[in-house]
C-alpha positions, 0 to 999 in steps of 0.5 A, a space after each residue: 266184853 273185856 274192854 268194859 272191865 277196863 273202863 269200869 275199873 278206870 271209873 272206880 279208880 277215878 272216884 276213889 282218887 278224888 276221895 283220897 285227895 279230899 282226905 289229905 286236903 280236908 280238915 281230918 286229923 290223921 296220924 302221920 303213918 296213916 297220912 303216909 299210907 294214903 299218899 302211897 295209895 293215891 300214887 299207886 292208884 294213879 299209876 294203875 289208872 294210867 296203865 288201864 287207860 293204855 289198856 283201853 286204847 289198845 287195838 286188840 282186846 286184853 286177854 283173860 289174865 289182863 281182864 282178871 287183873 282189871 277186875 281186881 283193881 275195880 274191887 280194890 278201888 271199891 274197898 278203898 272208897 268204902 273205907 274212906 266213906 266210913 271214916 268220914 262218916 264216923 268223924 262227922 258223926 262225932 263232930 256233930 254232937 256238941 254238949 256243954 257243962 259237966 256233961 260236955 266235959 265228960 263227953 269230950 274226955 271220952 271222945 278224946 280217947 275214942 278219937 285217938 283209938 279211932 285214928 290208930 284203927 284208921 292207920 291199921 285199916 290203911 296199912 291193910 289196904 296198902 298191902 292189898 295194893 302192893 299185892 295187886 301191883 306185884 301180880 301185874 308184874 308177875 303175870 306180865 300184864 303189860 304185855 297185853 297192851 299193844 299200840 294205842 289207837 288214837 282217834 279224832 272226831 270229825 265235827 261234820 257228823 253233827 250237821 250230817 246226823 239229821 240228814 243221814 241217820 236212817 233216812 237214806 232209802 226211806 222216801 220210797 217205802 214212806 210214799 208207797 205206804 201212804 198211797 197204799 193206806 189211802 182209799 180213794 173210793 168206796 165205803 171203806 174210805 173213812 174206816 179206821 185203818 191199821 198199818 203194822 211195820 214189822 222187821 228185825 231190830 236196826 232195820 229202821 222201823 221207827 224211822 219209817 213210822 216217824 217219817 209217815 207220821 210227820 208227813 201225814 199228821 197235818 191232815 189229822 185233828 189229833 195225833 200222838 207218837 208213843 213207845 211201848 218197849 219190852 216191859 210196858 207201863 200201860 198207864 204211862 203210855 195211855 197218859 202220854 197219848 192223852 197229853 199228845 192228842 190234846 186232852 185237858 183234864 178238868 180242874 182239880 183232876 189228877 190223871 196220874 192216879 187214874 187206873 187203866 180203865 179210866 184212862 182208856 175211857 177218857 181217850 175213847 170219849 175224847 177221840 170219838 168223833 175226831 180224825 186221829 193218827 196214832 203211832 204205837 212204836 215197839 210192841 213186843 206182845 199181843 196182850 199189850 196191843 189188845 189193851 192199848 187198842 181198847 182206847 181207839 174208837 172205831 169211827 168213820 172219820 178216816 183215822 189211822 194207827 201205825 204200829 211197829 214190832 219185831 214179831 210177825 205174830 204181833 204185827 198180824 194181831 194188830 191188823 186182824 180186827 180192822 182194815 189193816 196192812 202188814 208191811 215187812 221191813 226190807 233192808 237197804 239196797 246196795 245203792 242206798 247202803 253205799 249212799 248212807 255209808 259214804 255220806 257219813 264217812 266222807 260227806 259225799 257218796 262220791 268221795 271214797 278213794 279207790 284204795 278203800 273201795 274194795 274193803 268198803 264193799 266188804 264192810 257193807 256186805 257184812 252190814 247186810 243193808 241194816 241202817 243201824 249197823 251201817 250208821 254205827 260202823 260209818 260213824 266209827 270210821 269217820 272219826 279217824 281223820 286219816 283213813 288207813 286201809 289196815 284199820 278198815 280191814 280190821 273193822 271188817 274182820 271184826 264184824 263176822 262173816 255170817 251177819 248178813 245171812 243171819 242177823 241176830 241180837 248177838 251179831 248186832 251187839 258185836 257190831 255195836 261193840 265196835 263203837 264202844 271198843 274204839 271210844 277214847 278211854 274217858 268216854 267209855 265209862 260215861 257211855 256205860 253210865 247211860 244204863 241208869 236210864 230206862 228204855 225210850 227215856 229222854 235224857 237231858 244233857 244238863 242232868 247227865 253231865 252233872 251226874 258224870 261229874 259227881 261220879 268222878 268220870 270227868 277228867 280235869 282240864 286246865 282252864 275249864 269247868 268240869 261241866 264244860 268238859 262233860 258237855 264235850 263228852 256228851 257232844 262226842 257221843 252224839 257225834 259218834 252216833 251212840 246217842 240220838 238227838 231229840 231236842 235241839 236249840 236255835 243253834 242246833 245244839 243238842 239239849 236231850 237225847 235217847 238211846 236206840 234200844 239195841 244200843 241200850 241192850 249192849 250197855 246193859 249187857 256190859 253193865 250186868 257182866 261187870 257189876 257196874 249198874 244194877 237196873 231193875 223194874 221188879 224189887 224181887 230181883 234185888 233179893 239175895 244179890 251176891 255182888 255189892 251194888 254200886 249204882 242202882 236204877 229202879 223203875 217202879 210203879 205202885 205201892 212197894 212192900 218196904 220190908 222186902 230189901 231189909 236184909 239186902 246189903 245196899 250200903 255200898 250204893 254210890 248212885 241211885 236213880 228212881 223212875 216210875 210213880 212209886 215213892 219207894 226208896 230203898 234202905 241205903 243207910 251207911 254204918 261204920 264197919 266194925 274195924 272203925 268202931 270203938 
């Protein structure tokens, strides 16, 4: 995960460089010495950022010594950013207090002495920061960090992938199982023809369960009066799931009724009553435990109108539980055949299943063997290889060796994480931090492009481009992530431009894993997890429901938070007040 350290450090430097530039260009009165120290810090950090970019573009992962140095740069950048923010806060608090008359004269006299004292303390603070920067730079030379950087691996985006995405991402090999299951669940004769049925699709993450359920859903829903497709995830919000179902099946609440405050039993009763004499099709995607299913199934009345429920899960016991009390069928998801694997792989890389050059045939077969017929793995690797305009065999061999030899025999979360990591490692440096920032959003959340690109700009992740607004540059970043198959399009406009996206749960798992390892984002759905955190929280994502005890985090240091995202229906806001440090106080 060393590449994540480098990207996090780059992102930290980008934010502090912008603030140092603002400090020099703004209306702040600084001693000449302090201004010189700030100019030195800015120049030195610029040099470090360029070096980190080279490190992130290296073909090989940096060693542990380089990782340690990158961590030090990150913490140094955070420290400088905190000092700049505290100084700005102090100056603004002093300038906002305007008194007139004799009291005003006394205040201005005291303030003059205080301001002079503050400027000297600012100069002293930045002298200390300069010493830290020089120590970090000297350590880079002393331990020969530059030797960890090999030749950069520059890649070019293949714009054909945007058009191919909807046709190839998980759809190869789906028609057969889809039509087979539709036939299987359709009873032509007998008293059970109109009985409610349950189809449970089970299999390892990345096999295409959601894609298959979605294909059945869209092909069959014209035959039903009501239909809904909802995702559950590992830590389900039952009330939100039930509200989404109510909305999708067409329920309209009476005037003056607020379903947001309904309890679970009220939502279940409303669904049962609405669906009672209707033919409905409901997909419950990604169920992780029997208890969740036992609650959700209470919302479905057992009528004789030919209704159907489809569930997906990774756990066999859960799949069995979904079918045990009604007429049902458990379908064990299969990996793609060799033929379908080749079709999916070559269409994404070359645009045609017959366009692979002879010199890449053998290594392609080895790559496909190691992907084990898993659509997510094939899509991820083929997107990576398609991004190279020149198809160099040596790089394909390097990718093949990176996959590990045992994944096709024993697919595990760590193995899939290793495959998905290749997408991250081979991103240009300017996209890596943007990808990690997606960890701010909860599982199955629909992310709107306009919201995301503005956050990237505000966080300082977007490089300046002559003649372009930062938002336009950030939008290009978004399109590249779609192009590479890292984020999945949800909504598009009439020009096929992607307006919103979501993350596959295994891609989000990878991002959260990296963010947690490098203290890039702290995300939680339980406020108790925040108590006693040893690391400074820089970006905080909360997914909370209900009433939260506001005293829980009173002793937790959160003044260093630079980004806060809140999800769920709780109105709780954590204490983020910033106070000037003792070094700046008079």
